[in-house]
N, C-alpha and C positions, 0 to 999 in steps of 0.2 A: 487355951482353946478348947472349948468344951467338946464332948463325945458328938453332941448332935451337929456342932460346925463341922467337925472332920467327916462326918457322914455327908453334908451338903457339899464338900470340896472334893469328895470321892468321886471318878469318873463313873459314867452309868456302866452298867455291865454289858458286855458283848451278847446280844441275842442274836444267835446263829439261825433259828427257826425263821425269825422274822426276815432276816436277810434272805434266806432261801426263797421264803414267801414272795418277797419284792423280785427276785430275780426271776422266778416263774412266772410272776404277773408279767414281767416286762417281755420275756420269752414268748408270753401267749398272746401278744399284741398283733393284729392282724398281718401289719407289715413285717413284722419280725418274724412271724411264722412262715410267710411266703418267702422270705429271704433264706431262712434256715433250710428250708425243705427244697428249695430250688439247688442249694449247693448239696445237699444230701444226695438228691437225685441224680445230679450231674455226677457225683464222686462215685455212685453206685454204678452208673453206666459206665463209667470209665474201668473200674474194677471189671466189669462184667467183659468190656471189650478185651483186656489183657489177657483174662483167662481164656476167652474163646479163640482168640487168636493163636493161642498156644495147643489148641486141640483140634482146631479145624483150618482146612486149607484156603486161600483165598477165594477160590470160586463160589464158596459157600456163603461170602458175604456179597458177592456179585448177584447170586440169586436172592439174598435178602433185600438188596437195593430195590430189585426188578419188582419183587412181591409189594414192598413197601411202597413204591410208586404207584402201583396198579390200585392198592388200597387206599391211598391218598386220594387218587385221581376220582375214584368211584365215590368215595365219601364227600369230597368238596363240590363234586357235581351234583350231588343230591342234598346238600346241607339247607337244612329248614330253619337253623338258629334257635332250636329247642331251649339252649341254656339262657340266652338273652331274653327270650320270650317269657319263659318261666319266672325268671328272676325280675322282670319289671311289671308284669301283669297285676292289676289290681286284684285279681281272683287267684293269685298265686298260691294261695293256702287252702283254695276251696277243692274238697276231695272230688267232687264231679269234674272239674277242671284239670285235675291232675291225671284223673283215671282217663279223660278224653285224650290228653296229650301224650300219655303213655302208650294208649292204643294205636295212636297215630304213627309215633315211634316205633313202635313193634312192627306195625306193617309195612313200614319204610324198610326195616331192617331185613325182614322176611323176603321183600322184594329185590333186595341188593343180594342177599344169598343166592336166591334162585339164579337171578341174572348172572352173577359171576360165575356160578358151577354152569350154566348154559354155555357162557362163552369162553371158558377156560381153555378151550383147543384153540379157537380162533385167536384169542390172545396170544397165547405161547407160539402160534405160527406167525403172528404179525412180529413179535420179537425175533423170529427165525430161531426158536429154541423149544422145538415141542415137547423135550423133556420136562418142560415146566408146566404141563397142563395138568398132572395130578396134584401139584404144589398147589397151584391157583385154585384148583378145585376145592381142596380142603381148607385154604386159607379162607376161603369165602365164609366158612362156619364162625368167623369171629364176628362177623356183622350181627348174625342172629342170637349169639350168646349175650354180646353187649346190649342188643336190644331188648333182652328180656329183663336187663337191670332195672332196679327201682328208680324212680325220679329222685330219690333222695340225692343222688349225686348232682342235681341241679337245685333242690331246694336247699341243700347245705349251703350254697352260697348264699342264696337268698337270707337265710336265718343266720347268717355270719359265722356258720360253725367250720371257719377255716382250718383250725388245727385238727379235728377230727377226719376231714376230708383229706388233708395233707397226710396223715398217719396212715389212712386207708390206701394211698396212693404209692407211699413209701413201701407198705407191706407187699404190695401187688408187684413192685419192681423186685424186692427181695425174693418173693417165691419164683417169679420169672428168671432170675439170676441162678437159684439154685437149681431148679429143673433143668435150664440149659446148660449148665455146667456139667451136672449129673449124667444127662443124656448124651451130650456131647463126648463125654469120656468114653461111653460105652459105643455108641453108635458112629461117630465121627462123620456124620453128614448133616445135611440141611434139615432133615426131620427133626432133629433135636431142637433146634431154634424154633421150628414152626409147632411142634407139640408144646414147648414151653409157652409158646405165646397163647395157645388156647387154653391151657392151664390157668394162666395168669388172668386172662379174660373172664374165666369161671369163676374165678375166685373174688375178681373184682365185683362181679355180679352178685355173688354170694354175700360178701361184705355189704354191698348196698343195703341189702335187707336186716344183716344182723347188727350193723353199727349204728342205726339210726331208727327211731321211734316212727310209728305211722308210716311204715315202707310199703305195707302190703298194697298192691295194685290190682284192679281189675277191669276188664274190657267193658268201654262206655263210649257213647257218642253223643256230644252235644254239639248241634249244628252252629250255636252260636260262639263258641271256642273254636271250634274248627275254622269258621271264617275269620275269625281273629287272627290265627296263625296264618292262614294263607295270605293275608293282607301284610304280616310281618315278614313273612317268609319269602315273598316274592322279591323284594329288595337284597334280604340275605343271600336268597341263591344266586341271583345276580352277580352281586359282589364276590360271592365265593368262586363262581366260574372265572371272573376277571382275575381274583387273586391265585387261581390256579394256573392260568397263563403267566402271570406275572413271576410266580414262584419257578417255573420251569423253564421259562425262555431264555434266560441267560445261560443257562447250563446247556441247552440244547444248540444255543448259538456259538459259544466258546468251544462246546467239545468239537465241532465242526471247523472253527477259524484257527484254533490253537493247536500246536503240538501237544501230545499227550503229557510229555513231563511238565510242560507249563500249566495244562489244564489241572494236572494233580496238585501243582502248587495254589491255583486258584480255590480249588476245592478244600484244602487243608486250611486256606485263610478264611475260607467262609464257615467252616466249623468252628474255628476259634472265633469268629466275629458275631456267630449267632448265639454263642453262650450268653451275654449279656441280654438278649432278646428272650430269652427264656424268663427272666425276671420282669421285664416290662409287660410282657402277655399275662404272667400269673397276677403280678400285682395290680394291673388295670382292671383285669377280669373278676378277681376273687376279692379284692379289696375296695377299690374305687368304685366299681359299676354296682355292687348291692349296696354301697354307702350312697351313692348319687341317686339310685333308684328310691331308697327309703328318704331321703330329704326331700325329693320331688314329692313323693306320695303324701309326705307329712306337711306339704305346702310351706317349707320353711322360706322366710322372707328374703333374706340376701343369699341366694343360692351361689353368686360368683364368689363371694367371701368364703364360703363353705368350701366350695370345690377347690380353692386354692390352698386353704388351711390344711386340708385333706392330705395333699400331696406335697406341700412344701418343702421339708427336709428330704424326704426320699428322692424327689427331683433333682434337688441340688447335688446331693452325694452321687447319684448315679450318674448324672449328666458329667459332673467332674472325673468320676472313674473312666465313663466311656472316651472322653475327651483324653485321658490318661492313656487310654489303650491306643488310641491314633498316635499319639507322641511316642510312646515306647515300644511300638510294632516291632522295630529291628531287635529291640532287647529282648523282647518276649520270644522272637524266634530263633535267636542266637541261645537263650536258654534252653528252650524245648528241644530244639533239632540241630543236627549236624549242619556244616556249611553248605552242603548239598541244596538244603531248603532256604538259604538266605534270601533269595529272591521272593519268596511268600510274604516277606515285608511290606512291600509296595502294596500288593493285594489286600493286606489285612488292615494297612492304613485308610484305603479307599472304602473297603466293605465296612470297616468301622463307622463310617460316617452315620449309616444308617440307625444303629442302636442308639448313637447320641442324641439323635432326633425321635427316636420311637416313643419313649416316654411322654413326651409332650403329645405326640400324635395320638397315642392310644388314650391317653387321659381325656384328650380333647373329644375322642370318639365316643368314650362311654360316656361323658357327660351330656353331648348331645342324644345318643341314643335313650339315655335314662330320662331325657325330659321328652320323649316322644318323637324326637327327629331322627325317624328310622332310615331315611334316606341318604343320613351323612356317610354312611359305611360305604354304601353302593357308590356315590357320588366321589369319594375319595379313591375308590377303585378305578373308576373312570379317569380320574386326573391321572392317575399313576399310569394307567395304559396309555393315555395320550402322550404323557411325557416320554415312555419307553419308546414309542413309535419314532418319536421324533428325536429325541437324545441319544438312543442306541447307533442308529446309522450315522449320524451326525459325528458323535464322539468316535467310532469307527474309522470314518473318514479322516478325521483330524489327527487321532493320536493312536491308529490301530487298536490291537486288543486291550490296552490299557485304557483307551478312551471309551472303548465300549463298557468297560468294568464302570470307569467313572459315571458315565452317562445312567447304567442300571443301577449304582450305589446311590446316587441322588434322587432316584424315585421319590423318597419320603418328602422331599423339600416340596413337591408338588402338592402332596397330600397335606401335609402340614399347613401349607399356606391357605388351602382350601377350607380347612378346618378351623383356621383362625377366623377365616371370613365369615365361616358358620356361626362360630361362638360371639363375633361381633354382633351379628343380627339378632342373637338370642340374648343378647345384653349379658353374656357370660365370660367374655375376654377382658382378661388383664394383661394388656400388652407390657406393662413395667414387668411385672413378674417373668412373663416367658423371657423377656430379654436378660433378666437377672440368670434364669435358668441356663441360656444361651452363654452367657458371660462365664458362668460355671464350667461349660464344656471348654470354652476357649482357654480358661485357666489350666484346665485339666491337659489339653494338649501342650500348653508351655512348660508346665512342670514335668509331664512325661517325656517331652523332647530333652529337656536340660538333665533330667535324670538318666535317660537314655546314653546322651553323650559322654556324662560324668563317668557312669559304671562302665561301659564298654571300654571307655579308654584307660582307665586305672585298674580295671579289675578282670577283664576278659582280653 
């Protein structure tokens, strides 16, 4: 055999750099970026919780809960849907358009800051906690700090800069953890958390200008663009107000109806069930919506096929995993907590129904919004509200607190059914594929249940 023949038979040399480039390319795909950073942010917040609970008394976290609820309520009640508006608008790259939207956003933020400052004492008295007034007053500064931020935090989604935006958000979380832990070590009170929140908001605003090009904004007012925003926002605001009711009603009702120990189990299960929802929200808004908007703007012929092709594998995997959480809930609770919390498993199984349906619902919502059907979000929220009004009391009458929880958890069924009908009318629905996704969820429930029975019987 000649030397040339030996060379032909020799295996190709291992190219480490090519492998690294390939792995980086895979990691930077939109879906993978969202998954990776959702996991990273959840881990960072878990670490933060572990550190702060060792430095601060439980009362501090109660105060944080009240302040968080107030801020959430104010923000949702005045939501104008800036993100969705900028991402889908045909003039979304126009400087005059962006300056006008930024100006309106800044006016809204300044108004909310002044309003919350003026109402700080009445709100504190409403909660029967007058000592919260100065904390509410200072926390209102968050609105104006974030209102000054550049719109690059929105245009990054439009321009598919998912990795850079995710890096920014992770950096902000790290800064908040460092400041909160350091200040908590010295101060040992709620002001450590509040100051850390203000610092992280300021850092986020700074990075919105530093990390992106064309980030500078100036005051502007273009009546045409302002009118477009109002037409868009009237449905978003109505939907946000209803979402506010939907997000808080179960907690208000169950806190009154349940003994505190049972309510604690419900909150614990709710926190676990909400973890998968972080992915559905981020994936739908950061990956699907910008892609769908671009496809619609470019006039792609077969939108339905493109819509499903983009979400095919993530939907299969996520729905299977969410179903697995339903089936393995007793095992999850057993691994994470001691026997006192065993009854949280039933709440987790019920509440995990919503995440299993959430990706299909969110994807449909983004497809409808991207194609100009703005009313879809509002109408879905109305459907949820009607379902809640009927199902919650009926469930409580038939099954007590568990029945009420089941009625609340099944709200997503009503929204998804409506969105499927709207997708059908828009020639965007492929029911066969939707059934495949649901089948994957059913398979996940089966596998999770079998795994739970085997592992708990043999090893626990």
